[in-house]
C-alpha positions in Angstrom: -15.5 43.4 -2.3 -17.3 41.3 -4.4 -19.0 38.2 -3.1 -16.7 35.7 -5.2 -13.6 37.4 -3.7 -14.3 35.3 -0.4 -14.3 32.1 -2.3 -10.7 32.5 -3.5 -9.0 30.6 -0.9 -11.6 27.4 -1.4 -10.8 27.7 -5.1 -7.1 27.8 -4.8 -7.4 24.8 -2.4 -9.3 22.9 -4.9 -7.0 23.8 -7.6 -3.9 22.9 -5.7 -5.2 19.7 -3.9 -3.9 17.1 -7.1 -0.5 18.6 -6.5 -0.4 17.9 -2.8 -1.8 14.5 -3.6 0.9 13.7 -6.1 3.6 14.7 -3.5 2.0 12.1 -0.9 1.6 9.6 -3.6 5.1 9.0 -4.4 5.8 7.3 -1.1 2.4 5.8 -0.6 3.2 2.3 -1.4 6.3 2.3 0.5 4.5 3.8 3.5 1.6 1.1 3.2 4.4 -1.8 2.9 6.2 -0.4 6.0 3.2 -1.9 7.9 4.5 -5.4 6.9 8.0 -5.1 8.3 7.2 -6.7 11.6 6.7 -10.1 9.9 8.1 -9.8 6.5 11.2 -7.4 7.1 11.8 -4.0 5.6 11.4 -4.5 2.1 9.9 -7.8 2.3 13.1 -10.2 2.3 11.7 -12.3 5.6 13.5 -14.5 7.8 12.5 -17.9 9.3 9.1 -19.4 8.5 7.5 -16.1 7.2 7.2 -16.0 3.4 9.5 -13.5 1.9 7.6 -10.8 -0.5 10.6 -8.9 -2.0 10.9 -9.9 -5.7 7.9 -11.9 -5.7 5.5 -11.3 -8.9 2.9 -8.6 -7.9 0.1 -10.7 -9.1 1.0 -13.7 -6.5 1.0 -11.2 -3.8 -2.4 -9.8 -4.8 -3.7 -13.4 -5.2 -2.5 -14.4 -1.7 -3.7 -11.4 0.3 -7.1 -11.5 -1.6 -7.5 -15.1 -0.4 -6.3 -14.0 3.2 -8.9 -11.1 2.9 -11.7 -13.4 1.6 -10.8 -16.0 4.1 -10.2 -18.7 1.3 -6.6 -19.0 2.9 -6.2 -19.9 6.3 -4.0 -17.5 8.6 -3.2 -16.7 12.0 -3.2 -12.9 11.5 -3.2 -12.1 7.8 -6.6 -12.5 7.2 -7.2 -9.6 9.7 -4.6 -7.5 8.3 -5.7 -8.0 4.8 -9.3 -6.7 5.6 -7.7 -3.2 6.8 -6.4 -2.8 3.0 -8.5 -1.6 -0.1 -7.9 -3.4 -3.3 -6.1 -0.6 -4.7 -3.7 -0.4 -1.5 -3.2 -4.0 -2.0 -1.9 -3.4 -5.6 0.3 -0.6 -4.6 1.6 -2.8 -1.7 2.2 -5.7 -4.2 4.0 -3.4 -6.7 6.2 -2.1 -4.0 7.4 -5.6 -2.9 7.7 -6.8 -6.6 10.1 -4.1 -7.3 12.4 -5.1 -4.2 15.5 -7.1 -4.8 14.7 -10.9 -3.9 16.6 -12.4 -0.9 19.6 -14.3 -1.8 
């Protein structure tokens, strides 16, 4: 058996990894946004004093979360939650909520 033959499984994994990542990315924004449901509701309609996220412009959500993350905007828990997300994840979550129907 030639030495390169032993590397075939690793090569196949590397070659197929983007396909598997694409399948996972399809629901990534929704899955990340699910962590917001405790306060903002599933899909972001919110109730009571919590600001609705559904239908809000993505750039407004990004700006608010970035302000929480940097400490520029005071919060009870959002400053800690925001620090757990990368900028790319924040953009994905903002895009998800922006695409949801605004509450009536």
